N, C-alpha and C positions, 0 to 999 in steps of 0.2 A: 575567730575572725579571719579575714583574708585581705591583708594589705600588702602582700609580697608580690614580687615580679613573676609573671608567667612568660615563658618563652614565646607564646603565641602573640603577645602584644607587639612584637617587633616585626611580624611578617605581614606587612601590607594590608592591614585592616582598612575598612571603609570609614571607620569611626574617628574622624578628626575634623576640627573646625578652624577657621582663621584665628580664633582666639588663642590657639596654640600653633604658632607658625610652623613649627617643626613637629606637629602633633601626631604623626603617623605611628603612634605607639598605642593605639586603642584607648581604652578607658584609663590606662595607667597615667597618661598625661591629661586627657580630655576631662576626666572626672576627678583629677587631683588625688588619686589613690595614694600616691607617695608623699603627699603633703602632710605636715603635722595638722592637727585638728582644725578644720574649717567648716563653716555652716553648710556649704554646698557640696561636700563630698559624700559619697555613698554611706548610708547608715549601717550596712551589713559588715563593714570592715572595723577592725580595731585600729584607730589611727596611730601612726608612729608617734612616740613620745618626743623624739628629737632627731636631728640629722647630724651625724658626724662620720667622716670617712667616705670613701668611694667604693672600696671592695672588701666587704667583710670576709675574713678568713677565720683563723683560730681564735678562741676566746676562753678565758679562765677566770677564776675568782681568787682573790688573795686569801690564803688560808689563815692568816692572823699573825704569823711570825716570819722573820726573814728580811723584812724591809722596815723602813721608818714607819712609825705609827700613823703618819698622815695618810697612808694607803689602807687604813683599816676599812674593811667592807667595800673595797673597790673591785671593779671588774677590769680586766686587761683584754683589749680587743685588737687583733691584727687588721690593719687597713692596707690591703694589697692593691697597688696600682701598676705594678710591673717596673716602676722606676724608683730608684733610691731617693730621688728628690721629692717624690710625692707620697711615698709609703711611710707608715708609722705603726707603732703600737700605742694605743691610747689607754690611759688610765681614767676610768670614769666611775662615778658613784651616783646613786639615786636616793631620793627620799620620798616618803608617802605623800600623795596629793590626791584627795578624793578617793575613789575606788582604785586608783592606779598610782602612778609615781610621776615625779618630774626629775629630769636629768640635770645634775650639777655640771658645771662647765668642765669639759674633758681636758686632760693634760697630756701632751705628747711625751710618752715615757721613753720610746726608742724612735730615732729618726735616721734618715739617710741610709736606710737598708731596705730590703724587700721581704719583710717577715710574712710567713705563711701560717705559723702556729706558735703557741706559747703555752708554757706550763710551769708550775712551781714543783720543784723536786722535794723529796723527803729530807734533803740536806739543807733546806731553807733557801736555796738559791733559785733564781728565776732563769728559765731557759727559753730560747726561741730558735726556730729554724729560719734560715735566710735563703731565699730563692736566687739571690744574686742579681738578677735583672732580666727583663724581656718577657714577652708573653710565651714564647716557645720554650720548651724544656732546655735549660742551659747546659745540661750534662754535668752539672756540679752543684754543690750546695754547702752550707756552713751551719754549724750549730754553735750558738753563743751561750755563755753562762755569765750572769752578773750577780754580785752579792753586795750587801751593805755591811762593811766591816764592823760598824758599831752595833747594828742590829744582830749580827751573828754572834755577838758576845752573850746574848741571852741564853741562859742554861737550857731553856725549853727547846732550843734548836737541836742540840745534841740529844736531848731526851726524846724528841720526836723521831729522829733518825733511828735511835735504838729501839723504840717501841714498834715502829713499822717493820723494822727488820725482824724482830722477834715474833710478831703476830700476837693475836689477842685470845687465841683459843684456850690458853692455860691460865688466863687471868681469873681471879676470883670475882664473885658478884660485887663485893665491896670495892675492889680495884676498878672494875668496869664502871661502876656508878661514879666513882671519883673522877675517872677519865672523861666523863661527860662535861666536866668543867675545864678541860685542857684548852690552852690558848690556840692550839692548832686544829683547824677544821677537820682534817683527815683523821686525826686521832679520835676526835669526838664521834665522827660518823662510824668509824670501825668499832668503837666501843658500843655505840647504839645498836649496830647490826648484830654484833656478837651477843649482846645482852638480850635482844629480842628473841633469841632462840633458846634462852634458858628458862627453866620451870619457874623460877622466882621472878621472872621479868615484870609481870604486871605490878606486883607489890613494890618492887624496887623502883620502877618508873614513877609510880604514884607517889612514893615517898620523896623522890628527887623533885618532882613537879611541885609538891606542896612545901617542902622544907628548904630546898637549896636557895642560897643567896645569889647564885650565879644565874643570870638571865638565860645565857646560852644553854646551860645544863637543863633548865626548865623546858626550853623549846625542844631539845633533843628527847627529853622524856615524853613530851606530848607526841612527837613524831614516832617514837618507839611504840607507844601505846596504839597509835594508828596502824602501824605495821601489823601488830598482833590481831587487831580487830578485822583488818582486811583479809588476813590469812585464815582467821577462824570466825566466821560470821556469827556463830552462836554467842560469842563473847561481846559482840558489838554493843548491845544495850547496856551491859554492866560497865564496860569501858567508856562508852559515850557519856553516860550519866556522871561517871567519875570525872571525866574531862570538863563537863559543864560546870561542875563545882569550882573549878579553877578560875572561871571567868568572874567570880565574885571578888577576886583579890585586887582588882583595880589596875592591873597591868594591861594596858590596851593592846600591846603587841602580843602578849600571851593569849589574850582574848581572840585576837585575829588568828593565831596559829591553831587554837582549839577548833574554831569554826572551819578553817581551811582543811584541817585534818579530817574532820567529820564529813566535809563535803566530798571527800575522796573515797568514802566507804561505798561499797557496791550497792548497799541498800541499808536503811535504818528502820527500826521499829517505831510504832506510834509515839511512845514516850519521848524518843529523841526528836522526832519531828515537832512535837509540841514545844520541846525545849528550844529548838532552833527557831520556831515561830516567834518565840519571845525575845529573840536576839536580832530584831529588825529595826534598829534605830534609824529613822529617816535622816537625821542630821549627822550620821556617821557612815558614809557610803562604803568605806572599806570593810567595816564589820558587816554591813547589810549585804554586800556582794557575796561574801562567803556564807552568811547565814541563809540567804535564799537558796543557794546551791545545796547546802546541807539539807534544808527543808524539803527540797525536791526529790531527795533520795528515799522518801517513805516507801516501805514495802507495799505494793498494790494489795488491796483488800478484796475479798470475794464479792462484797456488795457494790463494787465499782464506784459510781457517783454518789451513792447514798452514804449516810452515816456522818458523824461529826467531822471526819477528816477525809471525806470523799473527794473525787477528782475536781468537782466544781468548787468546793470550798478551798482546796489547795490552789487552784488557778486564781481564785479571787485574791489570795494573799499576794500572788505575784502581780496581779493587776493593780492592787493597792500600792505596791512598791513602784511600779511603772508610773502610776498617776502622781504620786508624791514627788518622784524624781523629776517628772516633767521634762525629760530629755536634757536636763542640766549636766548630768555626768554620764557621758556616753559609755564609759567603762562599767558603770553600775547597770546601765541599760543592757549591756552585753551579758552581764551575770544573770539578770532577770530573764532574758531571752533563752539563755542556756538552761535555766530552771524549767521553763515551759517545754523545751525540747526534751529534757530528761523525763519529765512527767508524762509526756505524750507517748513515750516508748515506741516511736516510729509511726504513730497513728495520727496523721494530720487531720483526718476527718473528725476524730474525737475532739481535738482542740477547736476546730472550726465550729462544732456543735455547741461546745461550752461557750465560745465567744458569742454566738448568735443569741444565747440566753442571757449573757452577762452584759451585753453592750448597752442596755437601757441605763445601767448604772455607771458603766465605764467608757462611755462613748466620747473619749477625748483623744486628741492626736497622739499623745505619748503612749497610750495603751494600744491604740490601733497599730502604731508603728511597731511596738513590741510583738504583737501577734503576727503581723505580716513578716517580720524578720524570723520568727520561730517557724512559720509555715514554709519560708524559703529553705531553712535548714532541714526541714522534714520533707522537702521536695514534693510538696502537696499542691495539687491543682486548685485547692480551695483558696489559694492566694488570689485567684482571679477576681474575687469580690472586691479587692482593694484597688483594682484598676479604675473604679468609678468613685474613689474616695474624694471627699471635699478638700483634702490637704494635698497639694501638688507633690510634696516630698514623698508622701506615702504612695501615690500613683507611680512616681519614679522608681521607688523601691520594689513595688510589685512588678513593674515592667522589667527591671534588672533581673529579678529572681526568675521570672518565667522564661525570659530569653536566654540569659547567661547560664542557667542551670538546665536548659532544655526541657522544661516541663511541658511536654507536647500537648497534653489534653487541654491546657490553658492557652496554648499558642493562638488559636483562632480569636479568642477574646482580645489578646494583645494586638493582633493584626488589625482589628476593627478601629483601634485608636488612631490609625493613620488619617481617618476622616474627621477626627475630633479636634475642634479648635482649642487653643490655649494650653496644649500640652507642651512639655519641655522638649528640647532637642534630644535629650537622653532617651525619651520615650519614642520620638519620631524615628530615630535611627533604628531602634529595636523593633518598632512596628513595621518598618520597611523590611528588615531582615526576617521578622516573624511571618510576613506574607510570603516571602521567598521560601521559607522553610515549609509552610503549609502546602504551597505549590499548586493550588487549584486555579481554574480560569478566573474566578472572581478575585483571587489574590493578585494575579498578573494584571488584571484590570485596575485594581487599587493602586498598584505601583506605577503603572503607566499614567493614570490620572494624576497622581501626585507629581510625577516628573513634568507633566504639562502645565502644572499650576504655577503661574508666574509670580504669585504672592509668596511662594516658598523660597528659602535661601538657595542660591546656586549650588553650593556644595552638597545640600541634601538632594536636590534634583539630580545632580551628577551621580550620587550614590545610588539613587533609584535606577538610573539608566544602566549603570554597571551591573546591578543585580539582574535586570531584564536581559542584558546582553549575554549573561552567563547562565540563563535559564535552562538551556538544554544540557549543559555539562557543569553542574554546580561544583564550586571549589571544594576541596577537601578541608579547607579552613573556614571557620565561622567568620562572617563579615564583620562582626563586632569584637569578639574576643580573640580571634586568630587561632583558637583551639580547633582540634579535629572535629569534623562533622561528617556524617555519612548520609548523603542524599542521593537517591537514585537518579540516573539520567532521565530527562523529560523531553517531551515534544516541543521543539522551538516554535512550532506553528501556534501553540497556545499563547506564547509571549508576543508573537507577531500579530496575532488577531487582537490582542489587548492594546497594542501600541498604535496600530493603524488608525483607529478613529480619532486619536488625539495627536497625530504626528505633527500637525501644524503648530500646535501649542508647545510641543517639545522643542521645536526649533526656534521658538520665540524666547530668547534669553541671551545671556552673555556668552562670550567665546567658549568658556569651559563647558557650558551646558551643550552648546551646539556641537562642539568637538566630540563629546561623549555620545550625543544623539547620532552622529555620523557613524561612529564605531558600532553602536547598538544596532542601527538599521542594517549595516553591512553584515553583522553576525547573524541577524535574524532573517536575512535575505529579503528584505522589504523593498521591492522594486517600485512600488507606487510612489515612493518618496523622491524618486529621481528628479522630477521637475523642480522640486524645492531645493534639492542639493545643487542642481545645475545653476540656479540663481545665486547661490552662495559663492560658487567658484567665480562667477562673472563679476561679482561685486568687489571692486578694488578696495573698498573701505573695510572689508573683513580682515581679520588677522591672517597673516600669511600662512602660518602653520595649519590653521583651521581649513583654509582653502586647499592646502596640500592633502590633508586628511580626507576632505570631501572628494577630491579628485580620485584618490585611490579607492574610496568607497564606491564611487560610480563605476570604476573599472571592475571591482569585485562583483558588483551587481549586474555587470554587462548591460548597462542602461543604454537605451537608444539615443539618449541625449549626449552621450559621451563624445561623439565625433565633433559636434558643434562646440561643446565646452572646451575640447582640446585646442581648437583653433583660437579661442579667446585666451586660454591659459598660456599658449605659446608666445603671445605678445604682451604678457603681463609686465607691469613695472617691477614686480616682486620676483627676484632671482629664483627663490625656492619654488615658486609656482611654475616658472618656465622649465626648471629642471624636472619637476614632477611630471609635467606634460610630456617631456621627452621620454621619461622612464615608462609611462603608460603607453605612449606610441610604440615604444620598442617591443612591447608585448604583442601588439596587434600587427605590427609591420616590421619584423626583425630585419628584413633585407634592407629597407630604407634606413633603419637605425644603424646598421653596420657601416653604412656610408657616411651618415650625418654625424654620428657621435664622435668618431675620431677627428673629424674636422673641427668640431666644437672644442676639443681639448687643445687645439692649436690656436684658437681664437683669443687674442689678447684682451678683447673686450668682454668676454664671458666671465661671469663671476665665479669665484672659487666653489661656492656651493653647487652651481650648475655643473661644474666639471666633476665634483665629487659624485653627484648623482648620476652623471653620464658614465663614469667608470663603474659604478655599481651595476648599472644596466648592461654595460658591455660584458661584465663577468657572467651574466645570466643568459646571454643570447645563444641561440643554437649554433650549429657548425657554421663557421665563416672564416675564410682565409683573410679577408680584410681585417676582421677584428683581431685575429691572432697575430697578424703581421704588425698591426698598430700597437698592440700591447707589448710585443717583443721589442719594438723600437723604443717604447717608453722605458722598458727595462734597461736598455742600453744607455738611455739618458740618465736613468737612476744611477747606474754605475759610474757615469761620467760626472755626477754631481750637478746635473742640469735640470733637476726636477724641483719645482717649488715645494718647500717643506709641508705645506698644507695638503699636497696631493700624494705624498710618499706612501702613506698607509693605504690609501684608496687604490693606488696602482698595484701594490702587493696583494691586496684582497681580491681585486678583479682577476689578476693572473692566477692566484691560488684557486679561486672559484672554478676557473676553466680547467686548470691542471688536475683538480680533484674530482671534476664532474664525471660521473659514470657514463660510459659508452659515447663520450663526446670525442669525435675525431679532431685532432689538433693539426694545424697547418704550419705551426712553428713550435720549436722545442721550448715551451714555456716552463716545463719542469726544470730543465737545465738552467734557464734564466734565473729561476727562483733560487736554485742551489748556488749559483754564482753570486747572487746578491747576499745570500746568507753567509757564504764563505768569506766574502769581503768584509761583512759586518763583524764576523768573529775575529778576523785578522786585525781589524781596527781596534778591537778591545784592548790591545796591548798599550795603546796610547790614548784611547777614548773609552772609558768604562760604560758610557751610555750608548755606544754605537749600535747595539742591537735593539735599542728602544727609541732611537731618534725619530722614527716615523710617527711617534705619538706626541711629538713636541708641539706641533702646530695643526690647526684646522679642526679642532674639536667643537662640540656644541656645549656651551656653558650651561644651558638649561638642563640638558641631559646629565651633565656632570654634577650639578647640584642635587639632582634626584638620586644619583648613585651615592653621593656623600651622606645624604640624609636617610635613604631608605634601603640601600643594599645591605641585606643582613649578613652577607658573606664577609664584607670588609668592615661594616659597622664603625665608620670613622669617628662618630660621636662618642664612642666608648672612651676615647682618649683625648679628643680635641673638642674645644668649645666652638660653636658657630652661633653668632648672635646671642651669646650669653648662655646657651644651652649645650651641655655635654660634659665630658670628663676633663680632668686637669693633668693627665699623665704627660701629655705633650703640649706644645704651644698652641694658643688659640689660632683659629684659621683667619679671623678678621684681621686685616692689615698685613697678612702674610706676604702679599705681592708688592707691598710698598717699596721694599728695597731688595727683593729677591727675584732673580731671573727665572725664566722658564726652565733652564737647565737645572737650577737648584730645586725647583718644584718637582720636576721629573725624577731627579736623583733621590729626593727624599722618600719617594715611593719605591723605586727600583733598588736603591742601595742605601737603606735608612741609616746605616752606621758610618757612611762615608763622611757626612757632615752632620753633627748633632747640634740642634739649636742651643744657643747660649743659655746657660742656666739649667739645661736638661742633660748635660753630658756627665759621664762617670769616667774616672781615670785610675790607672794602676801605676804607681811610681815605684820603680826599682832603684834603691839607693846604693851608693858606692860601698856602704858597709854590709850589703847583702840583704838588708831589710826590705820588705815591700809594704807600701801604704796604699790603701784603696779608699775611694770615697767620691763625693761629688766635687767636681772642679768648679770653684766659685770664681776664680780669677787667675790670670797668669800674666806676668810682665817680664821684662828682661832680667829681673833679679830673683823673683820668687814665684812659687806655686802656692796658692791658697786653697786648701782642701778641707772639707768637712768629713771627718771619719765616721764609720758606723757607730762609734761611741758618742757621736755628737760633739766631738772636740774639733775646734778650728785649728788646723796646723799650717804654719807658714814654713815651707820647705825651700831653702835656697836652691836656685837652679844649678849651682855648682856642685851640690850634693847628690844630684839625680843622675844615675847612670843611664836609665831608660824610662820613658813615659809611654805607656800604652793605653789607648782609650778602651774602655769597656764597651760592649755592644749597646746600640740604641734600644730603647724600650719599644720602638716601632717594630711590628712583626716582620721578619725577613721574608716570609712566604706570602706577603700581601700581593705581590705581583702575580702570583699563581692564581689568584682569585679574581683577577680582572682580565678581560680580553684587551687587546691593544686598542680597540676602538673605545672601550670604556676608560682605559688609561688616558687616552687623548682627551676625552670629554672632561675627566676629572682635572687634568692639567689646565685645560681651558677655563674651567670654573675657578680654580684656585688663582689663576692669573688675573681674575677680575676683582679679587679681594684686596684692594689697595687701601681701603679705609678701615681704621680700627672699629670695633663694636661700639655702637652708640650707647 
């Protein structure tokens, strides 16, 4: 199965819908891959049994002695979140349910630490390593040991330690057989491994399996026989038949272990296959799951499909199981699919041929789904036949297989589904991407036609336009999975030719579609669209940012309509549009801009966004004494504290752009001005630790900041923080953050995360007057006491008078986060966070 996280999911895929507001994680979110079993998630995955914890790290199994008996047959799993308040070691157990299991309610075994791995020692104690805190390497670590004093009184604890220290090589056959009953798992396994290498192993294991009153000893005997059969295939038939005799004893779990063991043989003879065939109880899915996999291991015979146990007959047994299961138990379905894959031995064509003959009898959705899933695992283009299935779920699965596994011979068939009505969005997204991958003129036309179809959802049309816009230089990342793809560069004229005939329809849609249409037209160099674009800029009812984007597109296209449009934009009621007009004018008439833009900066009526855009334009102008003198004067104002906070960063960026421009003659020493500003900021750090970042405090773009928070993979804020109910719990939720927090606090939380740690998320080290140190999560502090929860999960109340020093531990927030954001990005993030005044609904 495949239900785990792939790194590609987080890198700006096109596959997300409004149903998942923060869904830019590809199919991981959109198709609910991470959810526990739901009817509408992909069938190719093995659904997770349960959710517990945020960051899986080390895991181990209780060996049977050393702790209280309530931990019998429990797993211990480290949950790493980088923060002591959120990290744990869970104790969890499972019980059989259908062909799989269900998870009993987990118990927090260790809390208020940052565990990364755990293990039981041969001394009966439980050990774990502690990262201490934070995402970055802390440069220190701790190893803890815990024991249960009562449980350690068990004589088996000392016996285990002695046995493991001595080794098992010198033990007699009788001693090893007896040790298969030992209460410690490690001892039983060592005895099994040693015994499996002895000459008398088969007879000894068979005797234990038949005569022992100890269940665990029986299971180890079965596994030991399996080891021998896998190592010596000639013995497989004799051992296998001996194992099948054990299934008559009425022990259901022993029955399961016999089938499980035989299913792991490399191959089995006909007699064992027939025995396994008789072990397919439709009402016992766990037995059936292992029986069908054992049955699939039959040694191929020279007569192929002919004979009493030919390929067709064997496939029909799997079809029978799929049909009787009717998709009720998805884990049993997975076992049947794996059986088909095993029997096909890599030949998807052979399975497809058998299916074409058998579908008269087995033409039901559950069997068709099983065959489709098997063809996916075999990477067979024969799966294309299921793109026209009458069951939409099977069509979805075929589309997922062809696209996500890059089955290129079947990709043209998937691409054609873009024109088929009634298919799901899972199919439409992949059909769009499939057309892009095939890459012919007819495929570009199909994408363009889809983008112009007003009946389609805006986010699908936007995705289509993004693909067309990148036609010439395909991304190295797949549009749906985010995984690597290798597509050769292509002629953008092909995409342009496909888009031109439907260009009017493309611009008939909501803002998001029109905005993407602008970008696409600009990338493809389509000048014919200029009159249409000019109309959008002139229309005051259109979204301001769309008009700005259109204006820049007209500039890129060097459209003849540009001059007329600029006159209209310059008098717009929308400040961003007026600012964009000046920026575009500056490109065509830099001399006039050098005079006009400095005057704009001094105009008290001009909006901040106009001034920000003017400064950006000034930084890019060619040689000009007027520009350099104006910027030098603004640097002096900056040093005098006379610059609005919203413009500080823009002034620095404009000056920096000119100072670093190659072969640009400067008429003022702007480099010296920059150094002077930096020196002043560094000096101010003595009293103001934010002095070197204050230019990012005001003037950001909240929309861009939200995009960084949700989609910037370098910082990946949602790894630790929830926004609108989605994300991690290592740090405080973002919703409501600005209700009682200043911008200074928001900026500081990113640049100096350990300066102030959110209440309930801080750790502390208390040095007591008697020399002891106590560390843990600080739950509260008043004038009399500290209340600390220690790594041992004890709540300690420490009088303030007993504390010699209190030192905060570092924040779980990465200290190098600021290195991954430009100052503009930092400003945008602060602006976005400052809007989050309301708690999550």
